[in-house]
LUMSENU-643520 format. One record per residue (C-alpha): residue in one letter; y, z, x. Coordinates in nm, 4 decimals, padded with zeros to 6 digits, always signed. Example, Ala and Ser with C-alpha at 12.3 -4.5 7.8 and 13.67 -1.06 7.14 Angstrom:
ZAVO rest        y        z        x
ZAVO    A -00.4500 +00.7800 +01.2300
ZAVO    S -00.1060 +00.7140 +01.3670
***
This chain:
ZAVO rest        y        z        x
ZAVO    M -02.1520 -01.0813 -01.5478
ZAVO    F -01.9850 -01.3956 -01.7612
ZAVO    R -01.7396 -01.5819 -01.5121
ZAVO    A -01.4564 -01.7533 -01.6124
ZAVO    S -01.4039 -02.0896 -01.6401
ZAVO    A -01.0433 -02.2501 -01.4992
ZAVO    V -00.9778 -02.3537 -01.8157
ZAVO    T -00.9586 -02.0157 -02.0007
ZAVO    L -00.7652 -01.8651 -01.6947
ZAVO    L -00.5318 -02.1242 -01.7201
ZAVO    L -00.4910 -01.9808 -02.1151
ZAVO    G -00.4397 -01.6228 -01.9560
ZAVO    C -00.7764 -01.5057 -02.0950
ZAVO    S -00.6642 -01.5489 -02.4218
ZAVO    L -00.9532 -01.7260 -02.5820
ZAVO    I -01.2279 -01.5429 -02.4337
ZAVO    A -01.1668 -01.1560 -02.3721
ZAVO    A -01.5237 -01.0896 -02.1874
ZAVO    A -01.4241 -01.3586 -01.9092
ZAVO    C -01.1298 -01.0867 -01.7902
ZAVO    G -01.2755 -00.7762 -01.9491
ZAVO    S -01.2140 -00.6047 -02.2541
ZAVO    D -00.8114 -00.6004 -02.2877
ZAVO    S -00.7948 -00.9886 -02.3529
ZAVO    N -00.3802 -00.8865 -02.2971
ZAVO    D -00.4070 -00.6993 -01.9814
ZAVO    G -00.2946 -00.9922 -01.7596
ZAVO    S -00.6105 -01.0154 -01.5289
ZAVO    A -00.7017 -01.2973 -01.3178
ZAVO    A -00.9907 -01.3900 -01.1379
ZAVO    G -01.0900 -01.6601 -00.8955
ZAVO    N -01.3664 -01.9314 -00.9080
ZAVO    G -01.6233 -01.7136 -00.9469
ZAVO    G -01.8692 -01.8355 -00.6445
ZAVO    S -02.2338 -01.8232 -00.6165
ZAVO    G -02.4538 -01.6840 -00.3296
ZAVO    S -02.3287 -01.3570 -00.2651
ZAVO    A -02.1382 -01.3417 -00.5145
ZAVO    G -02.2374 -01.1253 -00.8698
ZAVO    T -02.4544 -00.9012 -00.9505
ZAVO    A -02.6218 -01.0316 -01.2844
ZAVO    G -02.9798 -01.0845 -01.2802
ZAVO    S -02.9897 -00.9178 -00.9588
ZAVO    A -03.2944 -00.6432 -00.8509
ZAVO    P -03.1705 -00.2867 -00.9459
ZAVO    A -03.0834 -00.0722 -00.6604
ZAVO    P -03.2665 +00.2334 -00.6117
ZAVO    K -03.1641 +00.5363 -00.7940
ZAVO    C -02.9645 +00.8222 -00.5827
ZAVO    S -03.0771 +01.1729 -00.5517
ZAVO    G -03.0102 +01.4866 -00.7338
ZAVO    E -02.7905 +01.5589 -00.4211
ZAVO    H -02.5104 +01.3106 -00.4902
ZAVO    V -02.3908 +01.5335 -00.8179
ZAVO    A -02.0316 +01.5339 -00.8290
ZAVO    E -01.7467 +01.6196 -01.1117
ZAVO    A -01.5603 +01.3552 -01.2362
ZAVO    G -01.1498 +01.3520 -01.1264
ZAVO    K -00.9460 +01.3967 -00.8275
ZAVO    T -01.0543 +01.5834 -00.5075
ZAVO    V -00.9010 +01.6139 -00.1551
ZAVO    V -01.1687 +01.5523 +00.0968
ZAVO    P -01.1134 +01.6670 +00.4437
ZAVO    L -01.2684 +01.4263 +00.7378
ZAVO    S -01.2600 +01.4655 +01.1104
ZAVO    H -01.2490 +01.1414 +01.2989
ZAVO    G -01.1456 +01.0291 +01.5987
ZAVO    G -01.0321 +01.3567 +01.7281
ZAVO    R -00.8234 +01.4212 +01.4230
ZAVO    D -00.8405 +01.6523 +01.1053
ZAVO    R -00.7816 +01.3515 +00.8460
ZAVO    T -00.8337 +01.3742 +00.4686
ZAVO    Y -00.8919 +01.1025 +00.1749
ZAVO    V -00.8458 +01.1516 -00.1902
ZAVO    L -01.1905 +01.0854 -00.3622
ZAVO    Y -01.1881 +01.0130 -00.7380
ZAVO    V -01.4787 +01.0284 -00.9366
ZAVO    P -01.4616 +00.8128 -01.2493
ZAVO    Q -01.5494 +01.0198 -01.6135
ZAVO    G -01.9074 +00.9629 -01.6913
ZAVO    Y -02.0461 +00.9645 -01.3375
ZAVO    D -02.3832 +00.9273 -01.3284
ZAVO    A -02.5450 +01.0496 -00.9871
ZAVO    S -02.8878 +00.8673 -01.0351
ZAVO    R -02.6743 +00.5320 -01.0776
ZAVO    P -02.5353 +00.3292 -00.7482
ZAVO    L -02.1838 +00.2518 -00.8121
ZAVO    P -01.9092 +00.0171 -00.6131
ZAVO    L -01.6857 +00.2100 -00.3808
ZAVO    V -01.3192 +00.1047 -00.3502
ZAVO    L -01.0748 +00.2188 -00.0473
ZAVO    N -00.7134 +00.1721 -00.1788
ZAVO    F -00.4876 +00.2367 +00.1204
ZAVO    H -00.1183 +00.3477 +00.0830
ZAVO    G +00.1854 +00.1832 +00.2538
ZAVO    Y +00.4073 +00.3016 +00.5160
ZAVO    T +00.5595 +00.5817 +00.3980
ZAVO    S +00.3894 +00.6574 +00.1168
ZAVO    S +00.0837 +00.8813 +00.0488
ZAVO    A -00.2971 +00.8528 -00.0706
ZAVO    E -00.1299 +01.0239 -00.3882
ZAVO    V +00.1298 +00.8350 -00.4434
ZAVO    Q -00.0901 +00.5164 -00.4351
ZAVO    L -00.3616 +00.6566 -00.6535
ZAVO    F -00.0780 +00.6756 -00.9168
ZAVO    F +00.0981 +00.3685 -00.8158
ZAVO    S -00.1885 +00.1301 -00.8183
ZAVO    G -00.3618 +00.3106 -01.1526
ZAVO    L -00.6886 +00.2058 -01.0528
ZAVO    G -00.8357 +00.5419 -01.1697
ZAVO    A -00.8278 +00.4555 -01.5316
ZAVO    I -01.0088 +00.1466 -01.4293
ZAVO    A -01.2641 +00.3240 -01.2029
ZAVO    D -01.2819 +00.5023 -01.5519
ZAVO    E -01.3183 +00.2313 -01.7768
ZAVO    R -01.5218 +00.0043 -01.5252
ZAVO    Q -01.7527 +00.2657 -01.3500
ZAVO    F -01.6730 +00.2760 -00.9866
ZAVO    I -01.5645 +00.5281 -00.7281
ZAVO    L -01.2406 +00.5443 -00.5703
ZAVO    A -01.1518 +00.6593 -00.1984
ZAVO    V -00.7696 +00.6411 -00.1287
ZAVO    P -00.7424 +00.7619 +00.2401
ZAVO    E -00.4318 +00.9055 +00.4091
ZAVO    G -00.2614 +00.7591 +00.7102
ZAVO    I -00.1445 +00.8846 +01.0337
ZAVO    E +00.2529 +00.9709 +00.9751
ZAVO    A +00.2231 +00.7728 +00.6608
ZAVO    S +00.0977 +00.4592 +00.8583
ZAVO    W -00.2299 +00.2719 +00.9420
ZAVO    N -00.2838 +00.0926 +01.2462
ZAVO    S -00.3438 -00.2465 +01.1139
ZAVO    G -00.2799 -00.4585 +01.4455
ZAVO    N +00.0499 -00.5159 +01.5082
ZAVO    C +00.2196 -00.2813 +01.2746
ZAVO    C +00.2508 +00.0145 +01.2026
ZAVO    A +00.4796 +00.3140 +01.3037
ZAVO    G +00.2995 +00.6187 +01.4410
ZAVO    A -00.0712 +00.4895 +01.3782
ZAVO    L +00.0049 +00.1955 +01.5767
ZAVO    A +00.1622 +00.3358 +01.8570
ZAVO    A -00.1093 +00.6372 +01.8673
ZAVO    G -00.3753 +00.3407 +01.8865
ZAVO    V -00.5611 +00.4990 +01.6115
ZAVO    D -00.8640 +00.3783 +01.5031
ZAVO    D -00.8090 +00.3309 +01.1341
ZAVO    V -01.0972 +00.0648 +01.0727
ZAVO    G -01.3207 +00.3219 +01.2150
ZAVO    F -01.1816 +00.5770 +00.9771
ZAVO    A -01.2361 +00.3476 +00.6982
ZAVO    R -01.6160 +00.2864 +00.7840
ZAVO    A -01.6157 +00.6889 +00.8562
ZAVO    V -01.4721 +00.6988 +00.4571
ZAVO    V -01.7436 +00.5023 +00.3190
ZAVO    E -02.0067 +00.6804 +00.5016
ZAVO    H -01.8615 +01.0025 +00.3960
ZAVO    V -01.8281 +00.8846 +00.0247
ZAVO    S -02.1630 +00.7596 +00.0678
ZAVO    N -02.2815 +01.0950 +00.1542
ZAVO    K -02.1676 +01.2344 -00.1327
ZAVO    L -02.1816 +01.0312 -00.4328
ZAVO    C -02.4348 +00.7716 -00.5651
ZAVO    V -02.2550 +00.4495 -00.3864
ZAVO    D -02.3952 +00.0772 -00.4086
ZAVO    A -02.3646 -00.0225 -00.0301
ZAVO    E -02.4054 -00.3788 -00.1362
ZAVO    R -02.0433 -00.3476 -00.3357
ZAVO    V -01.7849 -00.1662 -00.1396
ZAVO    Y -01.4456 -00.2945 -00.1525
ZAVO    A -01.0809 -00.2551 -00.0072
ZAVO    T -00.6953 -00.2922 -00.1262
ZAVO    G -00.3977 -00.1706 -00.0175
ZAVO    M -00.0250 -00.2168 -00.0933
ZAVO    S +00.1945 -00.3194 +00.2402
ZAVO    N +00.1161 -00.1929 +00.5296
ZAVO    G -00.1979 -00.0340 +00.3490
ZAVO    A -00.2645 -00.4743 +00.2696
ZAVO    F -00.2361 -00.5356 +00.6131
ZAVO    L -00.5087 -00.2790 +00.6922
ZAVO    A -00.7211 -00.4466 +00.4065
ZAVO    H -00.6814 -00.7815 +00.5718
ZAVO    R -00.7822 -00.6484 +00.9335
ZAVO    L -01.0892 -00.4639 +00.7668
ZAVO    A -01.2246 -00.8237 +00.6167
ZAVO    C -01.1531 -00.9468 +01.0155
ZAVO    E -01.3591 -00.6725 +01.1623
ZAVO    A -01.5883 -00.4890 +00.9128
ZAVO    A -01.6848 -00.7694 +00.7121
ZAVO    D -02.0251 -00.5999 +00.7482
ZAVO    V -01.9096 -00.3306 +00.4948
ZAVO    F -01.6841 -00.4692 +00.2779
ZAVO    A -01.8103 -00.7486 +00.0544
ZAVO    A -01.4612 -00.8309 -00.0581
ZAVO    V -01.0661 -00.7526 -00.0429
ZAVO    A -00.7580 -00.7585 -00.2246
ZAVO    P -00.4434 -00.7108 -00.0247
ZAVO    V -00.1129 -00.6557 -00.2577
ZAVO    A +00.2247 -00.7328 -00.0966
ZAVO    G +00.0525 -00.7382 +00.2875
ZAVO    V -00.0161 -01.0203 +00.5236
ZAVO    V -00.2567 -01.0478 +00.8230
ZAVO    T -00.1027 -00.8941 +01.1298
ZAVO    L -00.3918 -00.9646 +01.3679
ZAVO    T -00.3458 -01.2745 +01.5623
ZAVO    P -00.6069 -01.5640 +01.4303
ZAVO    E -00.7889 -01.5486 +01.7632
ZAVO    D -00.8439 -01.1777 +01.6580
ZAVO    C -00.9641 -01.2277 +01.3463
ZAVO    K -01.3084 -01.2901 +01.3642
ZAVO    P -01.5124 -01.1656 +01.0520
ZAVO    S -01.9076 -01.1517 +01.0884
ZAVO    R -01.9472 -01.3420 +00.7744
ZAVO    P -01.7519 -01.5224 +00.5238
ZAVO    I -01.5603 -01.2926 +00.3054
ZAVO    S -01.3815 -01.3259 -00.0516
ZAVO    V -01.0116 -01.2209 -00.0388
ZAVO    M -00.7457 -01.1955 -00.3068
ZAVO    H -00.3665 -01.1723 -00.2271
ZAVO    F -00.0771 -01.0958 -00.4143
ZAVO    H +00.2591 -01.1684 -00.3307
ZAVO    G +00.6107 -01.1833 -00.4555
ZAVO    T +00.8443 -01.4916 -00.3081
ZAVO    E +01.1442 -01.2684 -00.2804
ZAVO    D +00.9454 -00.9897 -00.1327
ZAVO    T +01.2559 -00.8668 +00.1643
ZAVO    V +00.9761 -00.6245 +00.3006
ZAVO    V +00.6966 -00.8361 +00.3961
ZAVO    R +00.8695 -01.1778 +00.3404
ZAVO    Y +00.6603 -01.4342 +00.1525
ZAVO    D +00.7471 -01.7450 +00.4355
ZAVO    G +00.7172 -01.4765 +00.7215
ZAVO    G +00.8986 -01.2255 +00.8947
ZAVO    G +01.0546 -00.8573 +00.7123
ZAVO    Y +01.1077 -00.5491 +00.8616
ZAVO    A +00.7762 -00.6117 +01.0440
ZAVO    P +00.7606 -00.9563 +01.1876
ZAVO    T +00.4764 -01.1041 +01.0374
ZAVO    M +00.3008 -01.4695 +00.9519
ZAVO    S +00.3912 -01.6406 +00.6156
ZAVO    V +00.1721 -01.5832 +00.2842
ZAVO    A +00.0780 -01.9579 +00.3730
ZAVO    D -00.0337 -01.9202 +00.7185
ZAVO    S -00.2417 -01.5922 +00.5859
ZAVO    M -00.3962 -01.7758 +00.3179
ZAVO    A -00.4691 -02.1027 +00.5476
ZAVO    L -00.6114 -01.8246 +00.8012
ZAVO    W -00.8858 -01.7503 +00.5355
ZAVO    V -00.9488 -02.1291 +00.3938
ZAVO    D -01.0518 -02.1789 +00.7789
ZAVO    R -01.2951 -01.8778 +00.8533
ZAVO    N -01.4276 -01.8888 +00.5161
ZAVO    G -01.4803 -02.3090 +00.5211
ZAVO    C -01.2767 -02.3717 +00.2033
ZAVO    D -01.1742 -02.6846 +00.0814
ZAVO    A -00.7776 -02.7041 +00.1851
ZAVO    E -00.6298 -02.8257 -00.1674
ZAVO    P -00.6470 -02.5068 -00.4304
ZAVO    E -00.6706 -02.5164 -00.7869
ZAVO    E -00.4768 -02.3383 -01.0514
ZAVO    T -00.6684 -02.0447 -01.2191
ZAVO    F -00.3992 -01.8148 -01.3702
ZAVO    R -00.0545 -01.8875 -01.5358
ZAVO    K +00.1182 -01.6621 -01.7201
ZAVO    G +00.5398 -01.5915 -01.7612
ZAVO    N +00.6441 -01.5809 -01.3620
ZAVO    T +00.2910 -01.5418 -01.2236
ZAVO    H +00.0351 -01.7911 -01.1116
ZAVO    C -00.2916 -01.7793 -00.9302
ZAVO    E -00.4269 -02.0415 -00.7068
ZAVO    S -00.8392 -02.0451 -00.5662
ZAVO    Y -00.9412 -02.2633 -00.2948
ZAVO    P -01.2842 -02.4174 -00.3708
ZAVO    G -01.5972 -02.5099 -00.1788
ZAVO    C -01.6087 -02.1688 +00.0552
ZAVO    R -01.9110 -02.1128 +00.2523
ZAVO    D -02.1785 -01.9020 +00.0911
ZAVO    G -02.0166 -01.8634 -00.2286
ZAVO    V -01.7069 -01.6689 -00.1162
ZAVO    D -01.3299 -01.6928 -00.2749
ZAVO    V -00.9747 -01.7220 -00.1329
ZAVO    T -00.7580 -01.6944 -00.4102
ZAVO    L -00.3603 -01.6074 -00.3889
ZAVO    C -00.1802 -01.5000 -00.6466
ZAVO    T +00.1978 -01.5817 -00.6402
ZAVO    V +00.5277 -01.3843 -00.8424
ZAVO    E +00.8218 -01.6241 -00.8268
ZAVO    G +01.0876 -01.3636 -00.8110
ZAVO    G +00.9087 -01.0615 -00.7272
ZAVO    G +00.9685 -00.8173 -00.4886
ZAVO    H +00.7919 -00.5871 -00.2577
ZAVO    C +00.6036 -00.4442 -00.5774
ZAVO    W +00.2308 -00.3529 -00.7118
ZAVO    P +00.1860 -00.6143 -01.0406
ZAVO    G +00.1270 -00.5023 -01.3472
ZAVO    N +00.3612 -00.1649 -01.2510
ZAVO    A +00.6598 -00.2236 -01.3789
ZAVO    S +00.8124 +00.0076 -01.1824
ZAVO    C +00.9376 -00.0866 -00.8418
ZAVO    P +01.2029 +00.0438 -00.5740
ZAVO    F +01.2044 -00.2500 -00.3841
ZAVO    G +01.2773 -00.5686 -00.6281
ZAVO    T +01.1500 -00.6865 -00.9568
ZAVO    S +00.8312 -00.6442 -01.0514
ZAVO    T +00.6127 -00.8197 -01.3292
ZAVO    T +00.3752 -00.7189 -01.6103
ZAVO    D +00.2145 -01.0806 -01.6520
ZAVO    L -00.0474 -00.9863 -01.4434
ZAVO    S -00.2245 -00.6351 -01.3428
ZAVO    A -00.3356 -00.6841 -01.0054
ZAVO    S -00.5568 -00.3680 -01.0467
ZAVO    S -00.7322 -00.5438 -01.3159
ZAVO    A -00.7211 -00.8861 -01.1564
ZAVO    M -00.8719 -00.7611 -00.8339
ZAVO    W -01.1414 -00.5788 -00.9956
ZAVO    E -01.2542 -00.8630 -01.1720
ZAVO    F -01.2415 -01.0337 -00.8775
ZAVO    M -01.4166 -00.8364 -00.6360
ZAVO    Q -01.6860 -00.7099 -00.8318
ZAVO    Q -01.8707 -01.0491 -00.8670
ZAVO    Y -01.9189 -01.0358 -00.4885
ZAVO    T -02.1855 -00.8451 -00.3049
ZAVO    M -02.2989 -00.8086 +00.0527
ZAVO    P -02.4981 -01.1072 +00.1364
***
């Protein structure tokens, strides 16, 4: 894979389209593009899957029992799916009071899955919520094992489709982003990278003990009133700065970030020098609300189209594989 330099990204990917995907104006951004566990270029080809992994392209609601509960997830198989070719898998978690169907539509990741060829699983929360550690609602009150459920979804999809186990990733919005952070803390043996949107770390720093360095790309608006940029909000949480400092510490990165993207009201900063070639990147939307960057529609403040979170997170995540 061609990795974009900081100079290219500072110019909004306008000079070299290959650095940020096929559309040079999609507002995508990437991090430093580390080595070590990063990237798939030049690696040995993964073994082919059996004929049992055939599936039709498109969306299916899949039942899955876990923890004594009947649960579901939306499975999105990309157009042109080849059952003999192992594909990456992305888990995409909805926000509190939302749903898997809404998250699939809201994030727009299905179209990117078709274009870039990865499998998408969008799980359904208990009472429209996820247990991320100290939030939220019914899932937290019932002590639902959503980390275990995420692991079960990965295994279930892998038994159905041709999944590359070294390229499994997670993202989510709000409460779903809380869970994506928790997965980085507690399931770094499964997920190669995470990209939370508008949701910070909700575990205590003492409880976040990833088994290895893991790449994290975080998106947040400075005027988010639901999950405040400076901490607090409806679910009392740490600030974005404290969340990033946690990941900088866990990954052994340099304390001072370097700007890697700027366009309009949005800029991204990556922390260099992380262990094992991982990356920690924060993308900030100045004046942005509790929104998914790239989707102009947002019920909780002002969004931006200067950056597509979905495009940027894919460019970021797909650089990293399990060590």
